[in-house]
C-alpha positions in Angstrom: 64.0 44.2 -79.2 63.5 40.8 -80.5 60.4 39.4 -79.9 60.2 36.5 -76.9 58.9 34.0 -79.7 62.5 34.8 -81.7 64.1 33.0 -78.5 61.7 30.3 -77.7 62.1 29.2 -81.4 65.8 29.5 -81.2 66.2 27.0 -78.0 63.7 24.5 -79.6 65.7 24.8 -82.9 68.6 24.0 -80.5 67.1 21.4 -78.7 65.5 19.8 -82.1 69.5 20.1 -83.5 70.8 17.8 -80.3 68.1 15.0 -80.5 68.6 15.0 -84.5 72.3 14.9 -83.8 72.2 11.7 -81.8 70.0 9.9 -84.6 73.2 10.8 -87.1 75.6 9.5 -84.7 73.0 6.3 -84.6 73.2 5.8 -88.1 76.4 6.7 -88.6 77.8 3.8 -86.1 74.8 1.5 -87.7 76.1 2.3 -91.5 79.5 1.5 -90.1 78.8 -1.9 -88.7 77.5 -3.2 -91.6 79.8 -1.9 -93.7 83.0 -3.4 -91.5 80.8 -6.7 -91.6 79.6 -6.6 -95.7 83.6 -5.9 -96.0 84.4 -8.9 -93.7 81.8 -11.4 -95.4 82.7 -10.2 -98.8 84.9 -7.6 -99.3 84.0 -5.3 -102.8 80.6 -6.7 -102.9 77.6 -4.5 -103.4 76.2 -4.7 -100.3 79.8 -3.2 -98.5 79.7 -0.4 -101.0 76.5 0.8 -100.4 76.7 0.6 -96.1 79.7 2.7 -97.3 78.2 5.0 -99.2 75.3 5.4 -96.4 78.0 5.8 -93.9 79.1 8.6 -95.7 75.8 10.2 -96.0 75.2 10.2 -92.3 78.4 11.2 -91.4 78.0 14.3 -93.8 74.9 15.1 -92.0 76.5 14.6 -88.5 79.1 17.2 -89.6 76.6 19.6 -90.8 74.1 19.4 -87.7 76.9 19.5 -85.1 78.5 22.6 -87.2 74.8 24.1 -87.3 74.9 23.2 -83.3 77.5 24.6 -82.5 77.0 27.6 -84.6 73.8 28.2 -82.3 75.4 27.7 -79.1 77.9 30.5 -80.2 75.7 32.9 -80.7 74.4 32.8 -77.5 71.1 30.8 -78.1 72.0 28.0 -76.4 71.7 28.9 -73.2 68.7 27.7 -70.8 65.0 29.1 -71.6 64.4 31.6 -68.4 61.7 30.9 -66.5 58.1 31.8 -67.5 56.7 34.3 -64.9 53.9 36.4 -65.0 54.6 40.1 -66.0 55.3 42.2 -62.4 52.9 43.7 -61.0 53.5 47.0 -59.3 52.2 48.2 -56.0 48.9 49.8 -57.1 48.2 52.4 -54.6 44.5 53.3 -54.0 43.7 56.8 -54.4 41.4 58.1 -52.4 39.2 61.1 -53.6 39.7 63.9 -51.3 36.4 64.7 -49.0 
């Protein structure tokens, strides 16, 4: 049986992958807009090609992150973490010494 820290780390990893996926999606949108703007103003300029390069980098990072997240969730670690409960307490029967 795996220790509880493995599950907690997996849940934390999924949460971080979701956050970074959002960041990469925003970066891809930003660089797509920059590439479109640069292509509109001066087609074939260095600014446009640098924007296209960064767009490709952020799109690749987004694809890899989405793939990792998909694999993590397919492995069953994407389910919500269970609520933290105290250890189960057994009924304690007082044993009285026989008189």
